[in-house]
Steps between C-alpha positions, in 0.01 A plus 500: 500500500593247228498628146291310242710236329745453782639148475435377857319631799583355837193508721552223753726664753802307639495506878741760633628515856346795682626703790197548723480830688368547846151549367501153344149423629351831383307312230364255756415786731312667216306183429413473870349847487202328335284345773434179300872445433596575859260233616644252247855563626385460860331169428748349247854608575573268792348202319701569187821537702436157655421344160829640363691361795339159460633488141844620600444844341600842631218745575426730334620407154694767317424359149177346372429318175148400401401238240144445384375205291171536314398144424628365834330790689800547730699803620841437657684737734881466499729689741865575579703757688797584284554535122738206488280253688278259318124552537313260730130421476303643790145416409265399211156659481203370311364748238132479575344630179614528140390695194589439137727226369864435430675772303591862561272800559480713183214742547260663742201289587638163383488366859847353449753472778834627358789263443855618525740684725368771730564667833291647780451871436222585740387414858128567532386491867145623430420255219140394454658146479625526861867567420669518160849493350515661153703368208670708234278383215545599222874443512754570227395195301127564542532857379634367169275194457170600661232730362670843460197697620333268747744245641316482831646541845433487872639149545535409869570214734210550745258342746131425484520200266340675195670600175461651157862445401697543824655245738266444797591319820321488829490796739712308749763433234513856360550620857808275531632613160434869572703485821789305344531727197459816707808412699699420182394832351601680821844340495572617147353248251335752276420241232347182640482262201179321416530246221177363357527163323235302313585176684749337732736358241604210727144370533432236230123555509547875448755448222256269321225761521736772360601272211138451407434871526794579276362282220218753462698817584839457332579871507514469877798254497783756490371671811439166676855394414649816646296467815618141533865607460461747784326235713781250437767760580349561839447132568871437432652806667238625752577847373272729298616510135575819318227551238521745211254618233605551137353746253235240399377476861639155549647390829860388504630305801864571567688197635720677751713274713379579852742632762341264752723206407796621705280569801344152487843342508609719791193416703509130425814381684596155377780260599799528272414186304149641434618821336356505146737338251625719216325417175827405326556227764164335430512204260295556188532142370530188723514127454259442795245740646469548877280239670275561798549229776253223413468613136221665305209357694649617827553847357138515379388399849702790640337739258149371573551525880649848465199606299260382771703640788528852349138525380397712804739773376295556180341843478148531626258350243784348293454134415833424346846646422754385242852583601826455314800443727853548379762319710851350488625157603866566578780248438457358852132433420366770730203714380594872513375839388136411444288792379150531361519657157131489417174498698415494867498770760758626751419253780451205270821566308709534815377168638537304175858631455582373853337168413721454194819604672425255786446204268714197581834436328470419126734302279676782321516535119792321335710633216795293374485289819528805723223654719398848388252770599184510291202740486144368493151642467189345640130587484319461829120497529356635824132408510239558766314191618137468381257696707762726658 
């Protein structure tokens, strides 16, 4: 137990590798001892396995990460199978009812959905809302900032599409999520993180709404900023950030360099000339910037066509995505080491990185009459066609 006044309390658990004993499925077996859950596994497991395979994912997933967005009414399910892998998006569910407004939950009966960093602490097979997954509200931050006597509780992700401050999805969707999380729990993921955000911070419409909201509720901005920092960390690294709570109850996102970088390089085998160029070999100042074949208009045409071609990879219900791509034009004029540093999803990012690396030969940057390698960044808009 943490003593009052302790400087920092870590409450988001870093994923640890687990040695699974022979009874690894004992938790699943226990869940199946309930008739309703046994029926769900019988109906759902084969379908989920095929959906994983169709997305190039290994079934069942050993690690799960869940993100929920209030204003956008979406719940994302991310998966991976080792601590050093990057998370990949499996599915996005529509939150089918919402109570309260933006901002955290601070007391019993306020009908607010919490905002912050939580984990699943209860599997409830006999829920009156079909099936339920409980969250550890109030967490370390809530216990400091919420009403000391009546902070509220019983916050769940559940079925039945009704809510008084929980996160409701359809019965079909909660069945999928219950099976997926049960397997992760059985294989040793004791803390399945659930991060609840006010908005999707890469959605301009949502950002505009948040900005208007903050004009009337300025005290909410520090929390919103910390939530955005955690969102951006995951968007960049596809790893769950370490989040801490100070003695004031404020979240602090720790910018830990993820161990995944080495693994990504090992898995992504490139020709020798495509190996990322050391930073000290990249020109910082040049006489002439790299030029796409055909010039600026031709490059804009490439971006427009790429946006149209990759639109089907947008998440379900998403109308647009704004990606920032970091890439290098080496001294031979070849595009190399393209990587999405902001926005997108796993499938979209993989495809757009390939698109950039397969661009035709550029005129390289020139410094003192010599060709040099130069790093560029480019925003790419992926937008669904009207009516889609």
